[in-house]
N, C-alpha and C positions, 0 to 999 in steps of 0.2 A: 504494500500500500504506500502511496506517496501523496503529498499535497503540493499545490502550486500556489505560491504567493506572487501576486503581480510583480513583475520585475525581478524575480528571483528564480534560481534553479529549482526543479522539483526536489522536495525534501522527503527522504524515506522516513516513515513513521516507525519507530522501534516499538516492538511489543515488550512489555515488562516481563521479566522472568516470573514464573509462577510464584505466588506469595508463599512464604514458609509459615507454618502455624504461629511462630512468634513474631512474624512480620506484621507491622501495624497496618499495612495495606491489606484489604480484604482479599481472601482467596478467590473471590469472584471477579477481581479486577481483570479486565480483558485487554486493557491497553494502558499506556503510560499516563494518559490524561486521568483516567480513573484511579490508577495506582497512587498518584501523587495527591489526590484529593479533589480533583475536579476544579470547577470555576473558582470557588472560594479560595482554594489553596493557591491557584495561579494569581488571583488578585492580590493576595497577601505577599506572594513572592515578588510580584512586579512592584508593589509599594516598597518592599524592603530593598529591592534592587535599586530603584530610583533614589531612595534615601542614601544608599551607599555611593551612587554615582554623583549625586549632588554634593556629597561631602568629600569627594576625591578631588584634590586640586588639579590633577592631570585630566580628569574627565568632565568636571563641572562646567568648564567653558563651552562644552557642546550644548548646554542648556541655560543660556543666558537669562531667559525669562522663567526658569523653573520648568516643571513638567505639569501640563494641564491634564484634566480628567479625560479629555478626548484622546490624547497621546497614550495615556495609561490604558484606556479601553482598547485601543488599537493593538498594543503590545500583548495584553491579556488574550484577546481574540486570536491574534497571530500564533501565540504559543499554544492556545487551546487546540487549534487546528493542527499545528505541527506535532502535537503529542497524541493525536488521535481522537480528540473530543468532537462533539457534535456541532460546534460553532464554525462558521466559515468566515475567514478574513476577507473583508471587502474594502479595506482602506487603501491608502496610496501605495504604489509599488515600492517594495523594499529598496531595490537598487536606486530607483529615482529619488527616493526620500533621503538617501545617504550619499548620493553621488557628489554633491558639492561640499560635503563636510570634511573631506580629506582625512578620513579615519585610517590610522595605520594598523598594521598587524599587531603591534605591541599594545595599542589602545584596545583593540578587539579582545586580545588575550586578558588584559586587565579587567575588562567588563565581564568576561566569562568567569574569571576568578571571583569577582563580586557576586555573580549569580550563584556560583558554587557555595560561597560563604553564606549567602542569604538562605539557600535551601538547607544548609547544615543548621543554621540558627532556627529554622522553622521545624526542624526535626525530621526532615525527609531522609529516609535511609540512604546511605552512601551509594548503594548500587543503583537506586532510582535517580538520585541527583546526578550521578555520572551519565546516565542515559539522557537526562534532560539537557545537560551541558553539551553532550555529543550532538543532539538534534540542533541546538542553537549554533554550535560550531559549524554545522553543515551549511549555514547561511553566510558564512564568512565572505564568499566571493561577491555577494550582493551588498555587503556593508563596507568592506575594506576597499578604499579607493586611493590610498596614498602609499 
């Protein structure tokens, strides 16, 4: 299965490994979106991520006016689709939105590290967090322009 975000390469959607009895994710979880907790969990992760990005002196300049609700909703919906959720992203093309920003590979990696840290803080099991970060990493070519 894959998804297509306007202006980005198709993204393979990773299925979560079967939940272990001690795993907080339900054994009925059939995809990564459900395994991480669905829409509410993604909204919390995006809020945490943007909090970290705005506090990072190397990344905050990309958000001179802060991050509005509309941008947050776009990111939540894009992640939901990428992780196998029922929502379909209908926002601006990912590549078009990032083209003029001059984002470097190092800045992309720094953002991915902030995402991993946010997921860890939210109690997402490491195996699931790694899969989420891998899905986001597959968007690199649409975001890195410098």
